[in-house]
Backbone as ProteinMPNN parsed JSONL, in Angstrom:
{"seq_chain_A": "MKFTDAIKLHMNRNIVYTTENEQLVEVLLRMSNAGVDLAVVRSNETIIGVITETDIFYALVNKVFPESSQVTEDIHVRDVLKGPSAKQAMTSCEAHGWHPCVDTYEEDTIENAIRIMQRSGLHHLLVLDKNNKLVGTLSSHDVIKSFSTNKIKIKGK", "coords_chain_A": {"N_chain_A": [[115.123, 115.44, 88.909], [117.485, 113.177, 86.599], [118.149, 111.823, 83.972], [120.33, 110.108, 84.186], [120.834, 109.697, 86.993], [121.264, 107.821, 89.364], [120.183, 105.234, 90.631], [119.324, 104.254, 93.131], [118.673, 106.599, 94.72], [115.53, 107.082, 93.967], [114.68, 104.818, 94.245], [112.249, 102.701, 96.489], [112.536, 102.939, 99.055], [110.863, 100.321, 101.134], [110.568, 97.295, 101.643], [108.486, 94.159, 101.567], [108.064, 91.601, 102.611], [106.709, 88.601, 102.145], [105.583, 85.016, 102.651], [105.065, 81.689, 100.924], [102.584, 80.8, 101.85], [101.202, 82.425, 102.834], [98.715, 84.106, 103.812], [96.334, 86.046, 100.934], [95.404, 88.406, 101.599], [96.277, 89.465, 103.419], [99.394, 89.867, 102.598], [98.01, 92.228, 101.063], [97.424, 94.157, 103.349], [99.787, 95.019, 104.443], [101.704, 95.613, 102.235], [100.063, 98.065, 100.965], [99.966, 99.389, 104.216], [102.809, 100.636, 103.926], [102.304, 101.509, 101.573], [103.962, 100.234, 99.422], [103.469, 99.471, 96.312], [104.185, 96.5, 95.912], [105.462, 92.328, 96.473], [108.025, 90.722, 97.91], [108.306, 87.822, 97.67], [109.627, 84.856, 99.03], [111.358, 82.059, 100.843], [112.827, 80.769, 102.566], [115.737, 81.839, 102.509], [115.568, 82.832, 99.983], [114.512, 84.006, 97.236], [111.634, 84.064, 95.699], [110.057, 84.786, 94.084], [107.097, 87.17, 92.649], [104.162, 89.235, 94.22], [102.763, 92.14, 92.527], [100.704, 94.691, 92.767], [98.888, 94.155, 90.128], [98.814, 91.823, 90.035], [97.156, 90.684, 92.088], [94.697, 91.542, 91.529], [94.054, 90.598, 89.437], [94.15, 87.356, 90.371], [92.305, 88.296, 92.678], [90.226, 88.506, 90.958], [89.404, 86.442, 89.865], [89.254, 84.506, 91.628], [86.901, 85.633, 92.414], [85.079, 85.4, 90.081], [84.948, 83.311, 89.184], [85.182, 80.425, 86.713], [82.305, 79.45, 86.929], [78.914, 78.416, 87.911], [78.405, 80.138, 89.343], [76.444, 83.45, 90.545], [76.424, 86.858, 90.601], [75.668, 88.644, 92.153], [75.776, 87.544, 94.877], [78.036, 87.106, 95.896], [79.837, 88.654, 98.632], [82.281, 91.297, 100.485], [83.312, 89.143, 102.501], [83.882, 87.295, 101.455], [85.554, 87.127, 98.976], [87.809, 89.082, 100.798], [88.632, 86.053, 102.059], [89.838, 85.001, 100.258], [93.029, 83.911, 98.343], [96.101, 82.421, 98.422], [99.4, 83.919, 99.645], [101.129, 82.149, 97.465], [99.254, 81.712, 95.907], [98.959, 84.134, 94.334], [101.406, 84.713, 93.227], [103.554, 85.632, 90.346], [105.909, 83.867, 89.532], [109.494, 83.593, 89.99], [110.202, 82.21, 88.294], [108.668, 81.643, 86.192], [107.019, 80.446, 83.092], [109.054, 80.618, 81.347], [110.467, 83.032, 81.29], [111.721, 85.857, 82.719], [110.028, 87.298, 85.984], [111.743, 88.869, 87.868], [113.5, 90.285, 87.377], [116.637, 92.921, 87.993], [118.044, 94.844, 89.406], [121.556, 97.498, 89.68], [121.726, 99.298, 92.76], [122.773, 102.09, 91.735], [123.172, 101.753, 89.884], [122.149, 103.935, 86.357], [118.982, 106.122, 86.316], [117.507, 105.694, 83.402], [118.837, 103.941, 82.285], [117.218, 101.391, 84.168], [115.288, 102.061, 83.033], [115.431, 101.364, 80.147], [115.163, 98.279, 81.549], [113.15, 97.91, 82.413], [111.361, 98.53, 79.58], [112.866, 96.473, 77.798], [111.578, 94.19, 78.836], [108.885, 94.087, 79.852], [108.023, 94.379, 81.538], [106.943, 96.278, 84.741], [108.362, 96.574, 87.167], [111.448, 96.11, 89.306], [113.677, 94.959, 90.993], [116.622, 95.684, 93.512], [119.548, 95.987, 93.606], [122.95, 95.745, 96.045], [125.84, 96.414, 96.021], [126.831, 93.337, 96.996], [125.201, 92.12, 96.049], [122.909, 91.945, 97.61], [119.302, 92.19, 98.119], [117.541, 95.623, 97.932], [116.181, 97.17, 97.676], [113.098, 98.732, 95.866], [112.718, 99.301, 92.303], [109.423, 100.899, 90.842], [107.967, 101.616, 87.637], [106.329, 103.902, 89.046], [107.491, 104.828, 90.503], [109.316, 106.536, 89.139], [107.238, 107.725, 87.213], [107.183, 108.799, 89.422], [108.868, 110.735, 90.926], [109.836, 112.111, 88.94], [107.579, 113.469, 87.845], [107.038, 115.431, 90.337], [109.601, 116.22, 90.137], [109.355, 118.495, 88.315], [107.288, 119.647, 89.196], [108.502, 120.899, 91.447], [109.931, 122.514, 89.967], [108.476, 124.135, 88.72], [107.207, 125.28, 91.275], [109.22, 127.756, 91.63]], "CA_chain_A": [[115.113, 114.2, 88.25], [117.523, 113.293, 85.358], [118.987, 109.801, 83.574], [121.103, 109.249, 84.677], [120.862, 109.505, 88.675], [121.994, 105.892, 89.802], [118.52, 104.403, 91.012], [119.064, 104.354, 94.824], [118.216, 108.063, 95.081], [114.749, 107.411, 93.422], [114.181, 103.676, 94.945], [111.532, 102.671, 97.009], [113.805, 101.059, 100.286], [110.354, 99.926, 101.693], [110.33, 96.244, 101.042], [107.606, 93.888, 101.927], [108.605, 90.438, 102.29], [106.142, 86.894, 102.205], [105.976, 83.141, 102.128], [103.802, 81.169, 99.77], [101.493, 80.258, 101.833], [100.731, 84.02, 103.856], [96.94, 85.001, 103.001], [96.729, 87.128, 100.15], [94.792, 89.496, 102.304], [97.451, 90.208, 104.811], [99.872, 90.553, 101.248], [97.441, 93.079, 100.975], [96.995, 95.027, 104.036], [101.461, 94.903, 105.017], [101.585, 96.711, 100.987], [98.903, 98.859, 101.615], [100.746, 100.159, 104.82], [103.803, 100.499, 103.579], [103.177, 102.292, 100.422], [104.447, 100.09, 97.616], [102.43, 98.095, 94.59], [105.192, 95.094, 95.28], [105.801, 92.323, 97.865], [108.925, 89.878, 97.576], [107.629, 85.915, 97.991], [111.474, 84.598, 99.592], [111.198, 80.567, 100.729], [114.113, 80.724, 103.412], [116.367, 83.397, 101.942], [115.25, 82.682, 98.503], [113.619, 84.869, 95.794], [111.398, 83.464, 94.445], [108.417, 85.396, 93.406], [107.612, 88.523, 93.389], [103.5, 89.983, 93.602], [102.391, 93.054, 92.416], [98.778, 95.55, 92.349], [98.302, 93.75, 89.357], [98.455, 90.01, 90.268], [96.426, 91.203, 93.709], [93.336, 92.306, 91.478], [93.657, 89.737, 89.027], [93.833, 86.831, 92.114], [90.904, 88.334, 92.908], [88.371, 88.254, 89.729], [89.278, 85.021, 89.825], [88.778, 83.408, 92.615], [85.364, 86.223, 92.245], [84.324, 85.123, 88.627], [85.528, 81.604, 88.531], [84.435, 80.119, 85.813], [81.178, 78.896, 87.402], [77.658, 79.112, 87.881], [77.637, 81.602, 91.034], [75.939, 84.302, 90.973], [78.064, 88.083, 91.519], [75.694, 89.122, 93.406], [75.432, 86.184, 95.587], [78.984, 87.444, 96.825], [80.216, 89.67, 99.744], [83.793, 91.23, 100.39], [84.155, 88.805, 102.524], [83.688, 85.975, 100.099], [87.155, 87.396, 98.242], [89.146, 88.094, 101.734], [89.07, 83.932, 102.306], [91.366, 85.275, 99.454], [93.997, 82.842, 98.032], [97.528, 82.332, 99.094], [100.565, 84.71, 97.902], [101.754, 80.979, 96.209], [98.44, 81.616, 94.267], [98.416, 85.3, 93.23], [102.414, 85.763, 93.056], [104.125, 85.567, 89.501], [107.179, 82.663, 90.154], [110.683, 83.573, 88.86], [111.037, 80.708, 86.944], [107.26, 81.239, 85.206], [106.748, 80.423, 81.546], [110.09, 80.385, 80.11], [110.921, 84.892, 81.544], [112.111, 85.933, 84.568], [109.639, 88.329, 86.101], [112.629, 89.198, 89.501], [114.529, 91.819, 87.262], [116.935, 93.486, 89.058], [119.262, 95.284, 88.942], [122.338, 97.553, 91.074], [121.817, 100.857, 92.806], [124.317, 102.702, 91.267], [123.195, 102.026, 87.889], [121.248, 105.357, 86.127], [117.338, 105.621, 85.513], [117.653, 105.314, 82.149], [119.242, 102.014, 82.344], [116.063, 101.001, 84.055], [113.559, 101.963, 82.216], [115.409, 99.939, 79.453], [115.635, 96.891, 81.261], [112.134, 98.252, 81.492], [110.69, 98.385, 78.864], [112.945, 95.971, 77.195], [111.393, 93.106, 79.591], [107.613, 94.213, 79.533], [108.108, 95.02, 83.151], [107.157, 97.406, 85.974], [109.08, 96.974, 88.442], [112.792, 95.8, 89.387], [114.801, 94.82, 91.969], [117.103, 96.713, 93.085], [121.269, 94.819, 94.466], [123.534, 96.553, 96.456], [127.387, 95.65, 95.07], [126.641, 92.547, 97.36], [123.213, 91.115, 95.702], [121.195, 92.411, 98.452], [118.173, 93.26, 98.021], [117.689, 96.699, 98.92], [115.177, 97.995, 97.612], [112.399, 98.404, 94.105], [111.8, 100.386, 91.64], [108.796, 100.868, 89.628], [107.469, 103.147, 86.799], [105.236, 104.707, 89.519], [108.674, 105.789, 91.107], [110.153, 106.735, 88.403], [107.034, 108.996, 86.817], [106.956, 110.663, 90.624], [110.344, 111.173, 91.131], [109.625, 113.389, 87.7], [106.18, 114.712, 88.493], [107.666, 116.173, 91.707], [110.492, 117.354, 90.347], [108.437, 118.973, 87.983], [106.371, 120.762, 90.642], [109.336, 122.05, 92.249], [110.521, 124.083, 88.443], [107.314, 125.608, 88.51], [107.507, 126.471, 91.912], [110.227, 128.241, 91.425]], "C_chain_A": [[115.926, 114.181, 87.083], [117.658, 112.037, 85.605], [119.183, 109.239, 83.099], [121.364, 109.31, 86.044], [121.005, 108.203, 88.923], [120.274, 106.625, 91.028], [118.488, 104.479, 92.482], [118.495, 105.983, 94.879], [116.39, 107.889, 94.778], [113.783, 105.975, 93.836], [113.512, 103.797, 95.337], [112.761, 101.892, 98.259], [112.576, 100.224, 100.8], [110.038, 98.142, 101.058], [110.002, 95.612, 101.849], [107.94, 92.475, 101.082], [106.738, 88.853, 102.908], [107.275, 85.639, 101.933], [104.69, 83.609, 101.403], [102.764, 81.399, 100.229], [100.654, 81.266, 102.453], [99.325, 83.787, 102.756], [97.408, 85.962, 102.781], [96.188, 88.452, 100.515], [95.465, 90.082, 103.451], [98.632, 90.739, 104.459], [99.608, 92.622, 101.435], [98.026, 94.419, 101.569], [98.535, 95.167, 104.576], [101.356, 95.605, 103.428], [100.994, 98.008, 100.89], [99.817, 99.867, 103.354], [101.899, 100.927, 104.766], [103.695, 101.714, 102.365], [103.478, 101.615, 99.539], [103.912, 99.1, 97.166], [103.585, 96.268, 95.26], [105.504, 93.99, 96.827], [106.889, 91.362, 96.677], [108.832, 88.645, 98.274], [109.526, 85.255, 98.246], [110.593, 83.246, 100.143], [112.868, 80.34, 101.153], [114.601, 82.188, 102.704], [116.055, 83.566, 100.635], [114.323, 83.323, 97.304], [112.787, 84.675, 95.402], [110.004, 82.95, 93.665], [108.0, 86.702, 93.152], [105.441, 89.142, 92.526], [103.067, 91.268, 93.819], [101.103, 93.228, 92.979], [98.064, 94.551, 92.159], [97.858, 92.389, 89.637], [97.23, 90.217, 91.571], [95.202, 90.794, 93.219], [92.96, 91.025, 90.478], [92.872, 87.866, 90.278], [91.953, 86.7, 91.939], [89.397, 88.115, 91.87], [88.343, 87.68, 90.172], [88.886, 84.501, 90.584], [86.386, 84.744, 93.302], [84.494, 86.421, 91.604], [84.65, 83.849, 88.324], [84.12, 81.418, 87.348], [83.12, 79.344, 86.028], [80.1, 79.282, 87.362], [77.475, 80.356, 88.946], [77.823, 83.084, 90.723], [76.38, 85.905, 91.634], [76.994, 88.832, 92.339], [75.402, 88.608, 95.002], [77.223, 87.024, 96.416], [79.611, 89.019, 97.336], [81.45, 89.692, 99.558], [83.972, 90.254, 101.056], [84.837, 87.086, 102.206], [85.559, 85.865, 99.266], [88.17, 87.799, 99.555], [89.422, 87.062, 102.208], [90.781, 84.352, 101.931], [92.046, 83.806, 98.606], [95.237, 83.646, 98.717], [98.523, 83.26, 98.159], [101.345, 83.962, 97.262], [100.7, 81.02, 94.639], [97.797, 83.106, 93.389], [99.853, 85.627, 92.727], [102.608, 85.586, 91.225], [106.033, 85.323, 90.028], [108.734, 83.399, 89.034], [111.041, 82.597, 88.042], [109.551, 80.924, 85.926], [107.611, 81.482, 84.019], [107.846, 81.052, 81.024], [110.919, 82.447, 80.31], [110.598, 84.727, 82.846], [111.782, 87.576, 84.968], [110.357, 89.679, 87.218], [113.63, 89.964, 89.315], [115.306, 92.194, 88.074], [118.003, 93.422, 88.364], [120.11, 95.966, 89.883], [121.742, 98.997, 91.041], [122.369, 101.983, 92.02], [124.161, 102.453, 89.787], [122.15, 103.397, 87.705], [119.61, 104.495, 85.754], [116.918, 106.001, 84.513], [117.94, 104.188, 81.496], [118.054, 101.28, 82.635], [115.381, 100.847, 83.521], [114.021, 101.296, 81.259], [114.487, 98.86, 80.276], [113.631, 97.13, 81.258], [111.068, 98.011, 80.728], [111.26, 97.005, 77.51], [112.287, 94.103, 78.001], [109.489, 93.303, 79.387], [107.236, 94.196, 80.896], [107.751, 96.033, 83.71], [107.606, 97.425, 86.837], [110.695, 95.832, 88.78], [112.908, 95.833, 90.416], [115.709, 94.88, 91.95], [118.401, 95.812, 94.04], [121.652, 96.251, 95.048], [124.984, 95.746, 95.561], [127.258, 94.513, 95.721], [125.895, 92.045, 97.114], [123.109, 91.454, 96.928], [120.692, 92.371, 98.037], [117.677, 94.376, 99.627], [116.613, 97.409, 98.395], [114.487, 97.511, 96.186], [112.099, 99.501, 93.854], [111.239, 100.689, 90.59], [108.781, 102.092, 88.864], [107.188, 103.637, 87.137], [106.542, 105.166, 89.795], [108.896, 107.056, 90.397], [109.111, 108.356, 88.026], [106.775, 109.916, 88.357], [108.237, 111.533, 90.679], [109.903, 112.726, 89.66], [109.014, 114.548, 87.379], [107.131, 115.644, 89.418], [108.973, 116.815, 91.139], [110.796, 118.687, 89.269], [108.049, 120.734, 88.262], [107.645, 121.434, 90.845], [110.275, 122.891, 91.228], [109.973, 124.728, 88.177], [107.405, 125.985, 89.401], [108.14, 127.541, 91.966], [109.93, 130.253, 91.429]], "O_chain_A": [[115.527, 114.975, 86.231], [117.499, 111.32, 86.593], [118.913, 108.394, 82.246], [122.465, 108.809, 86.274], [120.469, 107.572, 88.012], [119.766, 107.572, 91.627], [117.419, 104.826, 92.985], [117.378, 105.959, 95.396], [115.779, 108.699, 95.477], [112.553, 105.946, 93.791], [113.156, 104.968, 95.2], [113.448, 100.871, 98.293], [113.004, 99.098, 101.052], [109.312, 97.937, 100.085], [110.534, 95.757, 102.949], [108.049, 92.189, 99.889], [106.138, 88.59, 103.95], [108.405, 85.346, 101.541], [103.929, 84.562, 101.236], [101.892, 82.009, 99.611], [99.456, 81.032, 102.616], [99.099, 83.479, 101.586], [98.217, 86.681, 103.367], [96.445, 89.473, 99.877], [95.145, 91.008, 104.196], [99.199, 91.61, 105.118], [100.291, 93.614, 101.691], [98.663, 95.326, 101.032], [98.351, 95.683, 105.679], [100.553, 96.524, 103.593], [101.704, 98.999, 100.714], [100.141, 101.048, 103.23], [102.018, 101.88, 105.537], [104.546, 102.579, 102.155], [103.358, 102.207, 98.467], [103.912, 97.959, 97.627], [103.413, 95.139, 94.802], [105.71, 94.463, 97.945], [106.825, 91.228, 95.455], [109.279, 88.497, 99.412], [110.411, 85.403, 97.403], [109.372, 83.221, 99.984], [113.8, 79.936, 100.459], [113.989, 83.232, 102.479], [116.358, 84.659, 100.158], [113.468, 82.715, 96.659], [112.783, 85.14, 94.262], [109.385, 82.01, 93.166], [108.819, 87.515, 93.581], [105.159, 89.354, 91.347], [102.928, 91.698, 94.964], [100.444, 92.348, 93.532], [97.215, 93.997, 92.857], [96.72, 91.946, 89.481], [96.36, 89.348, 91.521], [94.5, 90.0, 93.845], [91.871, 90.458, 90.572], [91.761, 87.514, 90.673], [91.051, 85.958, 91.551], [88.221, 87.774, 91.998], [87.536, 87.65, 91.102], [87.909, 83.804, 90.307], [85.405, 84.587, 94.028], [83.48, 87.087, 91.814], [84.599, 83.393, 87.182], [82.979, 81.843, 87.166], [82.884, 78.508, 85.156], [79.897, 80.395, 86.876], [76.591, 81.185, 89.163], [78.857, 83.749, 90.651], [76.608, 86.117, 92.825], [77.39, 89.627, 93.191], [74.935, 89.214, 95.966], [77.191, 87.405, 97.587], [79.778, 90.07, 96.716], [82.057, 88.848, 98.899], [85.019, 89.773, 100.62], [85.699, 86.275, 102.544], [86.361, 84.943, 99.113], [89.217, 87.159, 99.647], [90.471, 86.964, 102.845], [91.902, 84.278, 102.434], [91.369, 82.803, 98.384], [95.389, 84.752, 99.236], [98.624, 83.431, 96.944], [102.21, 84.449, 96.535], [100.836, 80.755, 93.445], [96.939, 83.3, 92.528], [99.946, 86.567, 91.938], [101.505, 85.362, 90.726], [106.906, 86.032, 90.528], [108.849, 83.577, 87.821], [111.998, 82.332, 87.314], [109.494, 80.258, 84.892], [108.329, 82.426, 83.69], [107.686, 82.008, 80.265], [111.734, 82.92, 79.517], [109.883, 84.096, 83.624], [112.424, 88.595, 84.71], [109.936, 90.819, 87.413], [114.445, 90.379, 90.14], [114.931, 91.925, 89.215], [118.606, 92.772, 87.51], [119.94, 95.556, 91.031], [121.396, 99.691, 90.084], [121.589, 102.932, 92.1], [124.823, 102.839, 88.824], [121.486, 103.85, 88.637], [119.2, 103.408, 85.347], [115.906, 106.701, 84.525], [117.474, 103.638, 80.498], [117.618, 100.542, 81.752], [114.738, 99.818, 83.315], [113.284, 100.333, 81.042], [113.357, 98.552, 79.896], [112.909, 96.664, 80.376], [110.041, 97.422, 81.065], [110.531, 96.611, 76.6], [112.685, 93.029, 77.548], [108.932, 92.47, 78.673], [106.079, 93.98, 81.255], [108.255, 97.033, 83.198], [107.365, 98.37, 87.588], [110.695, 94.712, 88.27], [112.316, 96.699, 91.061], [116.328, 94.465, 90.971], [118.127, 95.11, 95.013], [121.158, 97.358, 94.835], [125.008, 94.816, 94.755], [127.795, 93.825, 94.853], [125.556, 91.205, 97.948], [123.607, 90.437, 97.412], [121.1, 92.486, 96.881], [117.542, 94.336, 100.85], [116.272, 98.427, 98.997], [114.831, 96.55, 95.498], [111.555, 100.411, 94.479], [111.834, 100.828, 89.522], [109.279, 103.186, 89.131], [107.172, 104.658, 86.45], [106.766, 106.182, 89.138], [108.755, 108.213, 90.792], [109.487, 109.511, 88.228], [106.391, 111.075, 88.514], [108.424, 112.736, 90.494], [109.788, 113.948, 89.753], [109.281, 115.685, 86.991], [107.873, 116.512, 88.96], [109.393, 117.86, 91.635], [111.73, 119.488, 89.217], [108.241, 121.91, 87.951], [107.802, 122.561, 90.377], [111.131, 123.713, 91.556], [110.247, 125.767, 87.577], [107.714, 127.175, 89.34], [107.503, 128.479, 92.446], [110.875, 131.017, 91.229]]}, "name": "protein", "num_of_chains": 1, "seq": "MKFTDAIKLHMNRNIVYTTENEQLVEVLLRMSNAGVDLAVVRSNETIIGVITETDIFYALVNKVFPESSQVTEDIHVRDVLKGPSAKQAMTSCEAHGWHPCVDTYEEDTIENAIRIMQRSGLHHLLVLDKNNKLVGTLSSHDVIKSFSTNKIKIKGK"}
């Protein structure tokens, strides 16, 4: 892998879509089955948010450990699986005055993608084609995997 490689060579083309009202456990299972760490939340055909593994973690923690007197020993897995909806866990594309649904283009370079992630403080980018259609995602994990796979191949020569 080179920093000048196009994003399309390293992005994840498996896109998990969800709606605001889908149960979080269903989204989590589909993400797991697809091997992705991000789901795209749509209303009709408009992207309104994203859900990452971190969002799911915090949604479940907030469900399991709310500011109540519930004793942690009384909480069972089934209580978590009833869980919140995607809407309760997602990061809205317009939340807090910043835009967690940052996108880039598949022809852009890995170097620029890393720069965008660094400047935005985000670990996921939505990847668009030249027609502005969502064609994949790129996460910091994808970049690390691509670099480490390349290093393993070099050492194995």
